[in-house]
C-alpha positions in Angstrom: -6.4 -23.1 23.7 -8.3 -21.3 20.6 -8.7 -23.4 17.4 -6.1 -21.5 15.9 -3.5 -22.6 18.4 -4.8 -26.1 18.5 -4.4 -26.2 14.5 -0.5 -24.6 14.4 -0.1 -27.6 17.4 -1.5 -30.6 15.5 0.9 -29.5 12.1 4.0 -28.9 14.2 3.4 -32.4 15.4 2.2 -34.0 12.1 5.3 -32.7 10.3 7.6 -32.8 13.3 11.6 -32.4 12.5 10.5 -32.3 8.3 12.2 -29.0 6.6 9.1 -27.0 5.2 9.9 -24.0 2.9 7.1 -21.8 2.1 7.1 -19.1 -0.6 4.8 -16.3 -0.3 4.1 -13.7 -2.5 2.0 -10.8 -2.4 0.8 -8.3 -5.2 -0.6 -5.1 -5.2 -1.4 -2.3 -2.4 1.0 -1.8 1.0 -1.9 -3.4 2.9 -1.3 -6.2 1.0 2.3 -6.7 1.2 1.7 -6.2 5.4 -1.3 -8.9 4.9 1.6 -11.0 3.7 3.9 -10.2 6.3 0.9 -11.5 8.8 0.8 -14.7 6.7 4.7 -14.7 7.2 4.2 -14.5 11.1 1.5 -17.5 10.9 4.0 -19.8 9.1 6.9 -19.1 10.8 4.8 -20.6 13.9 4.4 -24.0 11.9 8.0 -24.4 11.2 8.1 -22.9 7.5 11.1 -21.1 6.7 11.0 -19.0 3.3 12.2 -19.3 0.0 12.5 -17.3 -3.0 12.1 -20.2 -5.5 9.1 -21.6 -5.9 10.3 -24.4 -7.5 11.9 -25.4 -4.1 8.7 -24.8 -1.9 6.3 -26.8 0.0 3.9 -24.1 0.0 2.8 -21.5 -1.9 0.8 -19.0 -0.9 -0.5 -15.9 -3.8 -1.5 -13.1 -1.5 -3.7 -11.6 -4.7 -4.8 -8.2 -5.8 -8.2 -6.9 -7.0 -8.3 -3.3 -7.9 -7.6 -3.6 -11.4 -8.6 -6.7 -13.9 -6.0 -7.2 -15.8 -4.3 -7.9 -11.9 -6.5 -10.7 -11.7 -5.7 -12.2 -15.2 -1.9 -12.0 -14.0 -2.6 -14.1 -11.0 -4.5 -16.8 -13.2 -1.7 -16.9 -15.3 0.7 -17.3 -12.6 -1.8 -20.2 -11.3 -2.1 -22.1 -14.3 1.6 -22.1 -15.1 1.8 -23.8 -11.2 -0.5 -26.9 -12.8 3.1 -28.4 -13.7 4.6 -28.1 -10.5 1.9 -30.2 -8.6 1.8 -32.6 -11.3 5.7 -32.8 -10.5 5.1 -32.6 -7.0 1.8 -33.5 -5.7 2.6 -33.1 -2.4 3.2 -29.5 -2.8 0.2 -27.3 -1.5 -1.2 -24.4 -3.1 -3.4 -21.1 -1.4 -4.9 -18.0 -3.1 -5.2 -15.1 -0.5 -6.3 -11.7 -0.8 -8.5 -9.3 -2.5 -9.5 -11.5 -5.2 -10.4 -14.5 -3.2 -13.2 -11.9 -1.5 -15.1 -12.2 -4.5 -17.3 -15.2 -4.3 -17.5 -15.7 -7.4 -13.7 -15.8 -7.9 -13.7 -18.2 -5.2 -15.9 -20.5 -6.9 -13.6 -20.2 -10.1 -10.6 -21.0 -8.7 -12.3 -24.3 -7.3 -14.4 -25.1 -10.3 -11.1 -24.6 -12.8 -7.7 -24.7 -11.1 -7.6 -28.2 -9.0 -4.4 -27.2 -8.4 -5.1 -24.8 -5.8 -5.6 -26.4 -2.8 -6.5 -23.1 -0.2 -8.6 -19.9 -0.2 -8.3 -17.3 2.0 -10.1 -14.2 2.4 -8.5 -10.7 3.1 -9.8 -11.2 6.7 -9.6 -14.6 7.2 -6.0 -14.6 7.7 -6.1 -16.6 10.9 -8.0 -18.6 9.0 -4.8 -20.3 7.4 -3.8 -23.1 9.9 -6.8 -24.7 10.4 -7.6 -24.8 6.1 -3.6 -25.9 6.0 -4.0 -28.9 8.3 -7.1 -29.9 6.3 -5.1 -29.5 3.0 -2.4 -31.6 4.9 -4.8 -33.9 6.0 -5.9 -34.7 1.8 -8.3 -32.4 1.4 -9.5 -31.8 -1.8 -10.5 -27.8 -1.6 -10.5 -25.7 1.8 -11.7 -22.3 1.8 -12.7 -19.4 3.9 -13.6 -15.5 2.5 -15.8 -14.6 5.5 -15.6 -11.0 6.5 -14.3 -10.9 9.9 -13.6 -8.1 12.9 -10.8 -9.8 14.2 -7.8 -7.8 13.9 -5.1 -10.4 15.2 -3.5 -8.1 17.4 -1.3 -10.3 19.0 -0.3 -12.2 15.8 3.2 -12.2 14.4 4.7 -10.6 11.5 7.7 -11.6 9.7 8.5 -8.0 8.2 10.3 -7.5 5.0 12.4 -4.3 5.9 14.7 -4.5 9.2 14.0 -0.2 9.9 10.8 0.1 7.5 7.6 -1.4 9.1 4.2 -0.7 7.8 1.3 -0.5 11.0 -3.1 -1.0 9.1 -4.7 1.5 11.4 -7.9 0.4 9.7 -9.6 -1.9 7.0 -12.2 -1.0 4.7 -13.8 1.6 2.8 -17.4 3.4 3.1 -16.8 5.9 0.0 -17.9 3.6 -3.2 -15.9 5.3 -5.6 -17.8 4.2 -9.2 -14.6 3.0 -10.3 -13.2 0.9 -7.4 -13.7 -2.5 -6.4 -12.3 -1.8 -2.7 -15.4 -1.9 -0.5 -16.4 -4.9 -2.2 -13.7 -7.2 -1.1 -12.2 -5.5 1.7 -15.9 -4.9 3.7 -16.7 -1.3 5.3 -14.6 0.5 7.6 -13.3 -1.2 10.6 -10.8 1.0 13.0 -8.2 -1.0 15.1 -8.5 0.1 18.2 -5.8 3.2 19.2 -4.3 1.8 22.0 -3.3 -1.3 20.0 -2.1 0.5 17.0 -0.1 2.4 20.2 1.2 -0.2 21.6 2.5 -1.7 18.2 4.0 2.0 17.2 6.2 2.1 20.5 7.3 -1.8 20.1 8.6 -1.2 16.6 10.4 2.0 17.7 12.1 0.3 20.7 13.3 -2.2 18.1 15.0 0.4 16.2 12.9 0.7 13.1 13.0 4.2 11.6 10.1 4.4 9.2 6.2 3.7 11.0 4.1 4.0 7.8 0.1 3.8 9.0 -2.2 2.1 6.2 -5.5 2.5 5.7 -7.8 3.1 2.9 -9.1 6.6 3.9 -7.2 6.9 7.0 -8.3 10.6 7.8 -11.6 8.1 8.8 -9.8 6.7 11.4 -11.7 6.0 14.6 -15.5 7.5 13.2 -16.8 3.6 13.8 -15.2 3.4 17.1 -17.7 4.7 20.3 -15.5 7.5 21.6 -12.8 6.3 19.1 -9.7 8.9 18.8 -9.5 11.1 15.6 -6.7 10.4 12.9 -5.3 13.9 13.9 -5.5 12.5 17.6 -3.7 9.4 16.9 -0.9 11.4 15.4 -0.2 13.3 18.3 -0.2 10.0 20.3 2.5 8.5 18.3 4.6 11.5 17.8 5.0 11.6 21.8 6.6 7.7 21.4 10.4 7.9 22.4 12.8 7.0 19.8 14.2 8.4 16.6 11.4 7.6 13.5 9.5 9.5 11.0 5.7 8.6 10.7 4.1 8.5 7.4 0.5 7.5 6.2 -1.6 6.9 3.2 -4.3 7.1 1.9 -5.9 10.8 2.7 -8.7 11.2 1.7 -9.4 14.8 0.3 -13.0 15.1 1.8 -11.7 14.4 5.3 -8.7 16.4 5.2 -9.4 19.3 7.7 -7.1 21.7 8.5 -7.0 20.1 11.7 -4.9 17.2 10.1 -2.5 20.0 8.2 -2.1 21.5 11.9 -0.9 18.2 13.1 1.5 17.6 10.5 3.1 20.9 11.2 3.1 20.7 14.8 4.1 17.2 15.2 8.2 16.8 15.1 8.1 12.9 13.7 5.0 13.3 11.4 6.7 13.5 7.7 5.9 17.0 6.0 4.8 15.2 2.7 1.0 14.3 2.1 -0.3 12.5 -0.2 -3.5 13.9 -1.5 -5.2 11.5 -4.5 -7.3 13.8 -6.5 -7.9 11.6 -9.4 -9.2 14.5 -11.5 -8.6 18.1 -12.4 -12.2 18.3 -13.2 -15.7 18.8 -10.8 -17.5 17.0 -13.4 -15.4 13.9 -13.4 -15.0 13.9 -9.7 -18.5 13.9 -9.5 -19.1 10.8 -11.8 -16.2 9.1 -9.5 -18.3 9.5 -6.3 -15.6 11.8 -4.8 -17.3 13.9 -2.8 -15.5 16.7 -3.4 -14.9 19.6 -5.8 -11.9 20.7 -7.3 -12.7 24.0 -5.1 -12.5 22.2 -1.9 -9.8 20.5 -3.1 -8.0 23.4 -3.6 -8.7 25.2 -0.1 -6.9 22.3 1.2 -4.1 23.2 -1.1 -4.1 26.8 -0.3 -4.6 26.2 3.0 -1.3 23.9 3.6 0.7 26.4 1.4 -0.3 29.1 3.3 1.5 27.5 6.4 4.6 26.0 4.1 5.0 27.0 0.5 7.7 24.5 -0.5 5.5 21.6 1.5 5.3 18.7 -0.6 2.3 17.4 -2.1 1.8 14.0 -4.2 -0.9 12.5 -5.8 -2.7 9.8 -7.9 -4.5 10.5 -11.2 -6.8 8.6 -13.2 -6.6 9.8 -17.3 -9.4 8.8 -19.6 -12.2 7.9 -17.2 -15.9 7.5 -18.8 -16.4 10.0 -21.6 -13.6 12.3 -20.0 -13.9 15.1 -23.2 -10.4 17.1 -24.0 -12.0 20.1 -22.0 -12.1 17.8 -18.9 -8.5 16.4 -19.1 -7.4 19.7 -20.0 -8.4 20.7 -16.3 -6.6 18.2 -14.8 -3.1 19.7 -16.9 -4.2 22.9 -15.4 -4.4 21.6 -11.9 -0.8 19.8 -11.9 0.6 23.1 -13.0 -1.1 25.4 -10.5 -1.0 22.8 -7.1 2.9 22.0 -8.1 2.8 18.3 -7.2 6.5 16.6 -6.7 5.4 13.7 -8.1 2.1 11.8 -9.5 1.0 8.6 -9.6 -1.5 8.1 -12.9 -3.1 5.3 -14.5 -5.2 4.9 -17.5 -8.7 4.0 -16.8 -9.4 0.4 -16.9 -12.8 -1.1 -16.8 -13.2 -3.3 -13.5 -16.7 -5.5 -13.7 -18.4 -5.2 -10.6 -18.1 -1.4 -10.7 -20.3 0.8 -11.7 -18.3 3.2 -13.6 -17.8 -0.3 -15.8 -21.3 0.6 -16.7 -21.1 4.1 -17.4 -20.5 4.6 -21.8 -17.2 5.0 -23.0 -16.5 6.9 -26.4 -12.4 7.5 -25.6 -10.5 5.1 -27.5 -7.2 3.5 -26.2 -5.3 5.5 -28.7 -6.5 8.9 -27.4 -6.1 8.1 -23.7 -2.5 6.8 -24.4 -1.5 10.1 -25.7 -3.2 12.2 -23.1 -1.0 9.9 -20.6 1.8 10.3 -22.5 0.6 14.6 -22.3 0.0 14.4 -18.6 3.3 12.5 -17.7 5.6 15.3 -20.4 3.2 18.3 -18.2 4.8 16.7 -14.8 8.3 16.3 -16.2 8.2 19.8 -16.6 6.3 20.8 -13.8 9.0 18.3 -11.2 12.3 19.6 -13.1 11.8 23.4 -11.7 9.8 22.5 -8.2 12.7 20.3 -7.2 15.3 23.2 -7.8 13.7 25.0 -4.5 15.8 22.0 -2.7 19.2 23.2 -3.7 21.1 24.9 -1.3 19.0 23.1 1.6 20.2 20.0 3.9 17.3 17.1 3.6 17.2 14.2 6.5 17.1 11.0 4.6 16.4 7.6 5.3 18.8 5.8 3.4 16.7 3.0 1.0 19.7 1.4 -0.4 22.2 1.5 -3.2 21.5 3.2 -6.3 20.8 1.3 -9.6 21.8 4.1 -11.5 25.7 5.2 -10.0 28.1 2.9 -9.0 29.2 4.0 -5.1 26.1 5.7 -4.6 22.9 5.5 -2.4 19.4 6.2 -2.2 16.6 7.3 0.3 13.3 9.3 0.6 13.6 12.7 2.4 11.0 13.7 5.1 9.6 15.0 2.3 8.9 11.5 0.7 11.7 13.0 -2.2 14.0 10.7 -3.5 17.9 11.9 -2.2 20.6 10.1 -4.6 24.4 10.7 -2.7 27.5 8.8 -2.7 28.1 6.8 0.3 28.9 3.2 2.2 26.3 0.7 2.4 26.9 0.5 5.6 24.5 3.5 6.2 21.1 1.6 4.7 18.7 1.9 7.4 20.4 4.7 8.6 19.3 8.8 8.9 22.1 11.2 7.4 21.9 14.5 6.6 22.6 15.5 2.7 23.6 18.8 1.3 21.1 18.9 -1.9 23.6 20.4 -5.0 21.4 19.2 -7.7 17.4 18.5 -9.1 16.5 16.0 -11.9 12.7 15.4 -12.5 12.4 12.6 -10.4 15.0 12.8 -7.7 17.6 15.5 -6.1 21.1 14.2 -5.2 23.8 15.6 -2.9 26.4 14.9 -0.6 26.7 13.8 2.9 26.7 16.7 5.2 30.3 16.6 6.8 30.7 15.5 10.5 28.5 12.4 10.0 
């Protein structure tokens, strides 16, 4: 019996039949959400049920994000407000997990300044939760584990937030060290899971009726490079595509420096792999990309785009963009606007650059005012609205296969979902269709979605 199993057994014996509720809240990216599901899986083994109200919880765990300092400030604000909860109920146990706590100075700050916190857990130390929780139940003032482990907890049960969409991490960490990014410092170097473990997990999800499998990694294109005789990412996609079942395979994120023609060919040749690629460019200026340490220039990026469009000019592309990187000139910003028009993205995820302590970009001189950064962001979004409004029209008259996500927040009696191309689709329908695939004939296009009607005969 390993220490984890022994701790779980002791907790169950200690608490007996006593009702115990846990409130678990995950911030940030989908990898964090997946980690939160694993935390819930461990807590379920310890007899906890889950609540959406922290005021009725016996255990609170905040699974944090560290990408931006504003995200950390937000968490510290929430933790500070929980001091009163702890005073009202001294038996309440509060834990902080995730990327924030992987930074030793943050863990130390929590220990010194937030006495209401009992447990601190690093990104790769999720399996230590039962041991730390047991210590807290026995009255320990503060228990922490922020060590970096290679154990991916393959046997860990997850309490998934959705009954038809599942995230499957295929690797952890990052080797790229973009100058604006803290991720390599809080999630460590790239570590790939064994292909056979990933395949087994996806096979199980497909057999359980899951309709969407999202493969996760900071750079999925690097998958397998750290494994001896490891399978490449395109090879893994082909293996997963051969699994029986009616489901769609998505993935993110795909770093342009490793986006090969083999990957593009695989997307087109696999039946279950979505015909969509999220290809974060970050800037339309090669000079800015060099300062970002992105390992590609715009010529290389456009070469990837050109190859994709040579296969299908209507292929769906999305991207990430940072506005106002330190000392970004107006000319460099204009290059980003031109890139948007040239590539014709279906959607962009844009961010105003904010200084992140611990990264190289934080030490760079920056003469751009917040007002100018805001103006550039508004201009960028305006350009993208024009592009997407026109580009979405290519779907009118076509039939799109849509996985229904839920009811529309904009139109009563309407549903919303994502197409194979990762396009938001709205249509009239019954809520019983949620979690199923439907064919929708597209009749109209907006700048953020398309709409239509369910094809007759369904």
